[in-house]
C-alpha positions as CSV (number, residue, x, y, z in Angstrom):
1,M,25.5,6.2,15.0
2,L,23.5,2.9,15.2
3,S,25.5,-0.3,15.4
4,L,24.8,-3.3,13.2
5,S,23.6,-5.3,16.2
6,E,21.1,-2.5,17.2
7,I,19.8,-2.4,13.6
8,K,19.6,-6.1,13.5
9,K,17.5,-6.3,16.6
10,T,15.1,-3.7,15.3
11,M,14.8,-5.4,11.9
12,Q,14.1,-8.7,13.6
13,E,11.3,-7.1,15.7
14,N,9.9,-5.4,12.5
15,N,9.7,-8.8,10.8
16,L,8.1,-10.3,13.9
17,I,5.4,-7.7,14.0
18,V,4.7,-7.9,10.3
19,S,4.4,-11.6,10.6
20,I,2.0,-11.9,13.5
21,L,-0.2,-9.0,12.1
22,S,-0.3,-10.7,8.7
23,E,-1.3,-14.0,10.2
24,Y,-4.2,-12.4,12.1
25,I,-5.4,-10.1,9.2
26,N,-5.1,-12.7,6.5
27,N,-6.3,-15.8,8.4
28,H,-8.5,-14.7,11.4
29,P,-9.6,-11.0,10.6
30,R,-12.9,-11.3,12.2
31,F,-12.0,-13.3,15.3
32,L,-12.6,-10.2,17.6
33,T,-16.1,-8.8,17.5
34,A,-17.8,-5.8,18.8
35,D,-19.4,-7.8,21.7
36,T,-16.1,-9.1,22.7
37,V,-14.5,-5.6,22.6
38,S,-17.5,-4.2,24.7
39,E,-17.3,-6.9,27.3
40,L,-13.6,-6.3,28.1
41,A,-14.1,-2.5,28.1
42,N,-16.9,-2.9,30.6
43,E,-15.2,-5.5,32.8
44,C,-11.9,-3.5,33.0
45,N,-13.3,-0.1,32.8
46,V,-11.3,0.9,29.9
47,S,-12.2,2.6,26.5
48,Q,-13.3,0.4,23.6
49,D,-10.1,1.5,21.7
50,D,-7.8,0.2,24.6
51,A,-9.9,-3.0,24.9
52,F,-9.5,-3.6,21.2
53,R,-5.7,-3.1,21.4
54,I,-5.3,-5.3,24.4
55,L,-7.4,-8.0,22.7
56,L,-5.6,-7.7,19.4
57,C,-2.2,-8.1,21.1
58,A,-3.4,-11.3,22.8
59,A,-4.9,-12.6,19.6
60,C,-1.5,-12.0,18.0
61,G,0.2,-14.1,20.6
62,L,1.6,-11.3,22.8
63,D,1.3,-11.6,26.6
64,T,1.6,-8.1,27.6
65,A,0.6,-8.8,31.2
66,A,3.4,-11.1,31.9
67,E,6.1,-10.4,29.4
68,R,8.1,-7.1,29.6
69,W,9.4,-7.6,26.0
70,H,5.8,-8.1,24.8
71,R,4.7,-4.9,26.6
72,R,7.7,-3.1,24.9
73,L,6.3,-4.4,21.5
74,E,2.9,-3.2,22.3
75,Q,4.1,0.3,23.1
76,R,6.6,0.5,20.2
77,Y,4.3,-0.8,17.5
78,F,0.6,-1.3,18.4
79,V,0.1,2.1,20.4
80,P,1.4,4.3,17.5
81,G,0.1,2.0,14.8
82,L,-3.5,1.2,15.7
83,H,-6.1,3.7,14.5
84,K,-10.0,3.8,14.8
85,L,-11.1,5.5,11.6
86,S,-14.2,7.5,10.7
87,P,-16.3,6.0,8.1
88,D,-17.6,9.3,7.1
89,T,-14.0,10.3,6.0
90,Y,-14.1,7.8,3.2
91,R,-17.8,7.8,2.4
92,E,-17.4,11.5,1.7
93,D,-14.4,11.0,-0.7
94,L,-15.5,12.6,-4.0
95,Y,-15.0,9.3,-5.9
96,N,-17.1,7.3,-3.5
97,R,-19.8,10.0,-3.6
98,T,-19.8,10.3,-7.4
99,V,-19.2,6.6,-8.7
100,H,-21.8,4.0,-7.9
101,F,-21.1,0.3,-8.4
102,P,-23.4,-2.3,-10.0
103,S,-22.9,-6.0,-9.3
104,V,-21.7,-7.4,-12.7
105,R,-19.4,-10.1,-14.1
106,L,-17.3,-10.1,-17.3
107,G,-15.0,-13.1,-17.9
108,K,-12.9,-13.9,-14.8
109,W,-13.6,-10.4,-13.4
110,E,-16.5,-9.4,-11.1
111,L,-17.5,-5.9,-9.8
112,C,-19.0,-5.9,-6.4
113,K,-18.9,-4.6,-2.8
114,H,-17.0,-6.1,0.0
115,S,-17.0,-4.9,3.7
116,Y,-14.9,-4.7,6.8
117,H,-16.6,-5.8,10.0
118,P,-16.6,-3.8,13.1
119,Y,-13.1,-4.2,14.6
120,Q,-11.7,-6.1,11.7
121,P,-8.1,-4.7,11.5
122,F,-6.5,-3.9,8.0
123,V,-3.5,-1.9,6.7
124,C,-4.6,1.6,6.3
125,N,-1.5,3.6,5.2
126,H,2.3,3.4,4.6
127,P,4.4,2.1,7.6
128,I,6.0,4.8,9.7
129,L,9.9,4.6,9.5
130,T,11.8,5.9,12.5
131,R,15.4,7.0,12.8
132,E,16.2,3.7,14.4
133,F,14.7,1.8,11.3
134,C,11.8,0.8,13.4
135,E,8.9,0.2,10.9
136,I,5.5,0.7,12.4
137,P,2.7,-0.8,10.4
138,Q,-0.4,1.5,10.2
139,I,-3.4,-0.6,11.0
140,G,-7.0,0.8,10.8
141,Y,-10.5,-0.5,12.0
142,F,-14.0,0.7,12.2
143,D,-16.5,0.3,14.9
144,E,-19.2,-0.4,12.5
145,E,-19.5,-2.3,9.2
146,F,-17.9,-0.4,6.4
147,F,-18.6,-1.3,2.7
148,F,-16.2,-0.6,-0.1
149,P,-16.0,-1.3,-3.9
150,A,-14.0,-4.4,-5.2
151,V,-13.1,-6.1,-8.3
152,L,-12.5,-9.9,-8.0
153,E,-10.4,-12.1,-10.2
154,N,-11.8,-15.5,-10.4
155,G,-13.4,-14.8,-6.9
156,I,-10.3,-13.4,-5.3
157,E,-10.1,-9.7,-4.3
158,W,-7.7,-7.9,-6.6
159,M,-8.7,-4.3,-6.9
160,T,-10.4,-2.1,-4.2
161,V,-11.1,1.3,-3.0
162,T,-10.4,0.9,0.7
163,P,-8.9,3.4,3.2
164,N,-5.5,2.1,2.3
165,E,-6.0,3.0,-1.3
166,V,-7.4,6.4,-0.4
167,E,-4.6,7.3,2.0
168,T,-1.7,5.9,-0.2
169,M,-2.8,7.7,-3.2
170,K,-3.1,11.2,-1.6
171,A,0.5,12.2,-2.5
172,P,0.5,10.9,-6.1
173,I,-2.9,12.8,-6.7
174,K,-1.6,15.9,-5.1
175,E,1.7,15.7,-7.2
176,S,-0.1,14.9,-10.5
177,H,0.1,17.7,-13.1
178,G,0.1,18.3,-16.9
179,R,0.1,15.3,-19.0
180,V,-0.3,12.3,-16.7
181,V,0.3,8.6,-17.3
182,T,-0.9,5.9,-15.0
183,L,0.3,2.3,-15.4
184,G,-2.7,0.1,-14.3
185,L,-6.3,1.0,-14.3
186,G,-7.8,-0.7,-11.2
187,L,-11.1,0.9,-10.4
188,G,-10.0,4.3,-11.8
189,Y,-9.6,5.9,-8.4
190,F,-6.3,7.8,-9.4
191,A,-7.5,8.6,-12.8
192,F,-10.8,10.1,-11.3
193,H,-9.0,12.3,-8.9
194,A,-6.2,13.3,-11.3
195,S,-8.8,14.2,-14.0
196,E,-10.7,16.5,-11.4
197,K,-7.5,18.7,-11.1
198,C,-7.3,21.8,-13.2
199,E,-3.5,21.5,-13.2
200,V,-3.9,18.1,-15.1
201,E,-4.3,18.4,-18.9
202,S,-4.8,14.7,-19.7
203,V,-4.7,11.3,-18.1
204,T,-3.5,8.3,-20.3
205,V,-4.3,4.9,-18.5
206,V,-2.2,1.9,-19.6
207,E,-4.0,-1.4,-18.9
208,R,-3.4,-4.8,-20.5
209,D,-6.7,-6.6,-19.6
210,K,-9.4,-6.0,-22.0
211,D,-12.2,-7.2,-19.7
212,V,-11.1,-4.9,-16.9
213,I,-11.2,-2.1,-19.6
214,S,-14.6,-3.1,-20.7
215,L,-16.0,-3.1,-17.3
216,F,-14.6,0.3,-16.5
217,K,-15.7,1.9,-19.7
218,E,-19.2,0.5,-19.5
219,Y,-20.1,0.9,-15.8
220,L,-17.6,3.4,-14.2
221,L,-16.1,5.9,-16.7
222,P,-19.5,7.4,-17.8
223,Q,-19.9,8.6,-14.2
224,F,-16.6,10.5,-14.3
225,P,-17.3,14.2,-14.5
226,N,-14.1,14.9,-16.5
227,R,-14.0,11.7,-18.5
228,E,-13.0,13.6,-21.7
229,K,-9.5,14.0,-20.2
230,I,-9.1,10.3,-19.9
231,T,-7.6,7.9,-22.6
232,I,-7.2,4.2,-22.1
233,L,-4.5,2.2,-23.9
234,E,-4.9,-1.6,-24.0
235,T,-1.3,-2.7,-23.8
236,D,1.2,-4.1,-21.3
237,A,2.8,-1.5,-19.1
238,F,6.5,-2.6,-19.8
239,E,5.9,-2.9,-23.6
240,F,4.6,0.6,-23.4
241,M,7.6,1.9,-21.4
242,K,10.0,0.2,-23.9
243,K,9.1,2.5,-26.7
244,E,11.6,5.0,-28.0
245,P,12.6,7.6,-25.4
246,G,10.4,10.6,-25.9
247,A,7.4,8.6,-26.8
248,L,6.2,8.7,-23.3
249,S,5.6,12.5,-23.4
250,A,4.3,12.8,-19.9
251,D,4.8,15.3,-17.1
252,Y,3.9,12.8,-14.4
253,L,3.8,9.0,-14.3
254,F,2.2,7.0,-11.6
255,A,2.7,3.2,-11.5
256,D,0.1,1.0,-9.8
257,L,0.7,-2.5,-11.2
258,W,1.1,-4.6,-8.0
259,H,-1.3,-6.0,-5.4
260,D,1.0,-5.4,-2.6
261,A,4.8,-5.2,-1.7
262,S,5.3,-8.9,-2.0
263,D,4.6,-8.9,-5.7
264,G,5.6,-5.5,-6.6
265,L,9.4,-5.2,-5.9
266,D,10.5,-6.7,-9.1
267,M,8.2,-4.6,-11.1
268,Y,9.2,-1.4,-9.1
269,L,13.0,-2.0,-9.7
270,E,12.3,-2.7,-13.4
271,L,10.4,0.5,-13.9
272,K,13.0,2.6,-12.1
273,K,15.3,1.7,-15.0
274,F,13.2,3.9,-17.4
275,E,13.7,7.1,-15.2
276,K,16.9,8.0,-16.9
277,D,15.4,7.8,-20.4
278,H,12.7,10.3,-19.3
279,P,14.3,13.0,-17.3
280,E,11.4,15.4,-18.1
281,T,8.9,13.0,-16.3
282,K,8.2,12.8,-12.7
283,F,7.9,9.1,-11.7
284,S,5.7,8.0,-8.7
285,Y,5.1,4.6,-7.4
286,W,2.2,3.2,-5.4
287,I,3.2,2.1,-1.9
288,E,6.8,2.9,-2.4
289,P,7.5,3.0,1.3
290,S,6.5,-0.5,1.6
291,L,8.4,-1.6,-1.4
292,L,11.5,0.0,0.1
293,S,10.8,-1.8,3.3
294,V,11.2,-5.1,1.4
295,L,14.3,-3.9,-0.3
296,R,15.8,-2.6,3.0
297,Q,15.5,-6.1,4.5
298,M,17.3,-7.5,1.3
299,V,20.1,-5.1,1.6
300,F,20.5,-5.7,5.3
301,E,20.7,-9.4,4.8
302,R,23.6,-8.7,2.2
303,I,25.5,-6.4,4.6
304,T,25.3,-9.1,7.3
305,D,25.8,-12.1,5.1
306,P,28.2,-14.4,7.2
307,V,29.8,-15.9,4.1
308,S,30.1,-12.9,1.7
309,P,29.0,-9.7,3.3
310,L,28.5,-6.6,1.2
311,Q,31.6,-4.3,1.4
312,L,30.5,-0.9,2.8
313,R,33.5,0.9,1.4
314,G,33.2,3.7,4.0
315,V,29.4,4.1,3.7
316,S,27.6,3.7,6.9
317,P,24.8,1.1,7.4
318,E,22.4,3.8,8.2
319,K,22.9,5.5,4.8
320,L,22.7,2.3,2.9
321,L,19.4,1.5,4.5
322,S,17.8,4.9,4.2
323,D,14.9,5.5,1.9
324,N,16.8,8.1,0.0
325,F,19.7,5.7,-0.8
326,L,17.5,2.8,-1.6
327,K,15.7,4.8,-4.2
328,T,18.9,5.2,-6.1
329,L,19.4,1.5,-6.4
330,N,18.9,0.4,-10.0
331,L,19.1,-3.4,-9.3
332,T,17.2,-6.6,-10.1
333,K,15.9,-8.8,-7.3
334,E,18.5,-11.3,-8.2
335,K,21.4,-8.8,-7.7
336,T,20.4,-7.7,-4.3
337,T,20.1,-11.3,-2.9
């Protein structure tokens, strides 16, 4: 059994790694270049991938040559968490092969193409959670420029089809069946793949922004082979869910309303309250492991609160912090803090 002090140390390391990676990815994502990586690989007679990992650790402030703890962090987080990806894997995705994107604007929204530069790191999948509660961010990169479709809101990237979206939607797409409801339209990636399945009877998309709907209907939906399966409702997702129990009439519901875990936890917890009213519907949530990571940190802070710690009542900290237990919590953010 893990002690609270062991868990605390790991949680602190998790937070440190997320902090330094976020700082690099958000503020200096193209600091390292293909030339820089090649130079180190040639000078030190190491592979391009090893050279990139060494340089990324240094760029994130880790001195792996002199500091034993930094070398430990590299082995614990960077070695299993850093992945060179094949561009063809994502170019060959059926959605990307089928749907073509014009450069257009409508209101505050713009449809365009963005790209990752060679050796620009980005989140590419759910974090890996170990038994010791070590959470290993999954970071991908390409060794060539990779273009992907994006929707900008007032010039800021909001919706994309990147490797992260592709990988984190594999499970919901695989699980979808019967009458499907998806909360949030995005670029229609989930709706496209769900509609391709013979096990899926219909796909109802709930989206509140009329301009996003207009862009989608005019430029993207006509390219969907099974567009007759797809219905779009212009309404707020929570207003839709507050209708009388039974009105949902879905076999599978996929929620994708948030940009990332930082803005998604409140909505995730609020949506989970509706599960009891729809026992016949399977609920699924985009990036749920990342949302649970944020919730895990909040619960741990309550357990270790120096003034008023959460009473465990015979339940082990390991159980309280497990994904399975966290999924059963029906709390608002205010109640967990």
